[in-house]
C-alpha positions in Angstrom: 0.0 0.0 0.0 1.5 3.3 -0.9 1.8 5.6 2.0 -1.5 7.1 3.0 -2.3 8.8 6.2 -5.2 6.8 7.7 -7.7 8.3 10.2 -7.1 7.0 13.8 -10.3 4.8 13.5 -8.8 3.0 10.5 -5.8 0.6 10.0 -4.4 -1.8 7.5 -5.6 -5.4 7.2 -3.3 -8.0 5.7 -5.3 -10.6 3.8 -2.7 -13.2 4.7 -2.0 -13.6 8.4 -0.5 -14.3 10.9 2.7 -12.4 10.0 5.0 -15.0 11.7 4.0 -17.7 9.1 5.5 -15.7 6.2 9.2 -16.1 6.8 11.2 -16.1 3.5 11.8 -12.9 1.6 9.3 -14.0 -1.1 6.6 -14.9 1.4 7.0 -11.6 3.2 6.8 -9.7 -0.1 3.7 -11.7 -1.0 2.0 -10.9 2.3 3.0 -7.2 2.2 2.2 -6.6 -1.5 0.0 -3.6 -1.9 -2.7 -5.8 -3.4 -2.8 -8.0 -0.3 -3.6 -5.1 2.1 -6.8 -3.2 2.7 -7.6 -0.1 4.7 -10.4 -1.0 7.1 -12.1 0.5 10.2 -10.2 -0.6 13.3 -13.4 -1.9 14.9 -14.2 -4.1 11.9 -10.6 -5.2 11.7 -10.6 -6.3 15.3 -14.0 -8.1 14.9 -12.7 -9.9 11.8 -9.6 -11.2 13.7 -11.9 -12.3 16.6 -14.4 -14.2 14.4 -12.4 -15.4 11.4 -9.4 -17.8 11.8 -6.3 -17.0 9.8 -6.3 -18.3 6.2 -4.2 -21.4 5.5 -0.9 -20.3 4.0 -0.8 -20.9 0.3 2.1 -22.8 -1.1 4.8 -21.0 -3.1 3.4 -21.8 -6.5 0.0 -20.6 -5.5 1.5 -17.4 -4.2 3.3 -16.9 -7.6 0.1 -17.7 -9.5 -2.0 -15.4 -7.4 0.5 -12.5 -7.7 0.5 -12.9 -11.5 -3.4 -12.8 -11.5 -3.4 -9.7 -9.3 -0.7 -7.9 -11.4 -2.7 -8.7 -14.6 -5.9 -7.2 -13.2 -7.1 -4.2 -15.1 -7.3 -0.9 -13.2 -11.0 -0.8 -13.8 -11.4 -4.0 -11.8 -9.3 -2.6 -9.0 -11.9 0.0 -8.2 -13.7 -2.3 -5.7 -12.0 -2.1 -2.3 -12.1 -5.9 -2.0 -10.9 -6.7 -5.5 -7.8 -8.6 -4.4 -9.7 -10.6 -1.8 -12.3 -11.5 -4.5 -9.6 -12.5 -7.0 -8.0 -14.8 -4.4 -11.4 -16.2 -3.6 -12.0 -16.9 -7.3 -8.6 -18.4 -7.8 -8.7 -20.8 -4.8 -12.3 -21.7 -5.6 -11.3 -22.8 -9.1 -8.4 -24.9 -7.6 -10.8 -26.5 -5.1 -12.8 -28.4 -7.8 -11.0 -31.7 -7.6 -10.8 -33.7 -4.4 -7.1 -33.8 -3.6 -5.2 -32.7 -0.5 -4.0 -29.5 -2.2 -7.5 -28.8 -3.4 -8.8 -29.3 0.1 -6.4 -26.6 1.3 -7.5 -24.4 -1.6 -11.1 -24.9 -0.5 -10.2 -23.8 3.0 -8.5 -20.7 1.7 -11.5 -20.0 -0.6 -13.9 -20.2 2.4 -11.6 -18.0 4.4 -11.6 -15.3 1.7 -15.4 -15.5 1.6 -15.6 -15.0 5.4 -13.1 -12.1 5.2 -15.2 -10.4 2.5 -18.4 -11.0 4.5 -17.0 -9.6 7.7 -15.4 -6.6 6.1 -18.6 -5.8 4.2 -20.6 -5.5 7.3 -21.3 -1.9 8.5 -20.1 -2.4 12.0 -20.2 0.5 14.4 -18.5 0.7 17.8 -20.9 1.1 20.7 -21.9 4.7 21.2 -20.3 5.9 17.9 -22.1 6.5 14.7 
């Protein structure tokens, strides 16, 4: 994410967490890619982490493939705030069609992306604030 000053009620959500699972230079660069971060209200971010478990870490080839897909996405498609989450959801959903172990993992990731989109789409307000 290019440098932007966020309001105090907002922070940055990394689609791929927890941070400590992404150890190599490539994995860190994947996790921290602009496409894989979203500015979100802090209250919603905290709620997401309380209710949604971390996504299963994709394997290296899946990370490469997803980054290629994200880099090839037209600017018009990037207008939606959740575009990268939706592209990841679509990619892992397509992988999950066959019943293999890797595809079982892809299905878990697909479901996690769906839950993240759902939670972040809610209009949550902190008690007493509107």
